[in-house]
C-alpha positions, -999 to +999 in steps of 0.1 A: -044+492-510-053+462-531-064+455-567-102+461-571-109+449-606-095+448-642-114+460-673-107+445-707-117+465-736-126+442-765-140+442-800-155+407-794-176+412-763-197+381-764-168+357-774-145+372-747-172+368-720-177+332-730-140+326-730-135+338-694-167+320-682-154+288-698-117+291-687-125+303-652-156+285-640-156+304-607-166+336-626-202+343-629-221+370-650-235+397-627-253+431-626-237+464-636-246+497-620-272+519-637-248+547-642-226+528-667-253+506-685-250+530-715-215+515-721-219+481-738-203+455-714-205+427-689-192+422-653-180+390-642-180+381-605-159+359-583-171+353-547-197+380-551-171+406-562-171+420-598-134+415-605-134+415-643-152+442-663-156+436-700-164+466-722-170+469-760-143+487-779-162+516-795-146+534-825-156+568-812-137+563-779-101+554-780-101+531-812-087+497-806-062+477-827-070+445-809-081+436-774-065+457-746-066+461-709-085+494-703-076+504-668-065+491-633-084+499-603-073+500-566-095+500-536-083+526-511-094+536-476-088+574-471-104+595-499-096+628-482-059+621-481-060+607-517-077+639-529-053+662-511-023+643-526-039+642-561-048+680-559-013+688-547+002+671-577-022+689-601-033+656-617-065+659-639-093+636-629-129+625-633-153+612-608-180+585-610-204+579-581-221+546-580-248+551-552-261+515-554-227+502-547-220+529-522-188+537-540-170+566-555-145+561-584-119+586-593-102+582-627-067+595-635-043+592-665-007+582-659+019+602-678+019+577-707-019+578-710-028+547-689-060+549-671-059+543-633-089+542-610-092+547-573-122+532-556-136+543-523-164+525-505-187+546-482-210+532-455-238+554-466-243+579-494-225+611-488-202+599-461-165+600-464-166+624-493-137+649-496-147+685-503-126+685-535-143+653-547-175+671-557-164+680-592-137+670-616-108+692-625-110+705-661-089+686-686-093+681-724-076+646-720-099+631-694-117+599-704-155+599-706-170+570-686-206+581-680-216+586-644-215+620-627-187+645-631 
């Protein structure tokens, strides 16, 4: 397991982007997947990897009292084992498939409400998918991040 990316939710999207690009010259603005373009934001890349995701703080989704880290993501290898463990623990979740990146992302909330993301890369669409990963478990507290559910 390793850290995949960090997302910062901010009320000053452009200024925050400019700050990171100025302070960390190795970061470069890059493309975002179509499934999430309805969420205002920017992705910043290092070595061709989108490691810092900036998203606009929207008053209709988790109002913000200042900038805050939105979630942490971990890239994992075995989706089936992960899904079996998640289902066994009865943790509510939401799925996002990003076909152009050949990735599946599964969002969970920690007991205190922190958002955690598991990222699985597949070599081709539809491979490596766990049978329980085809739909999200119902939960009124699940975050809404676009993409498929």
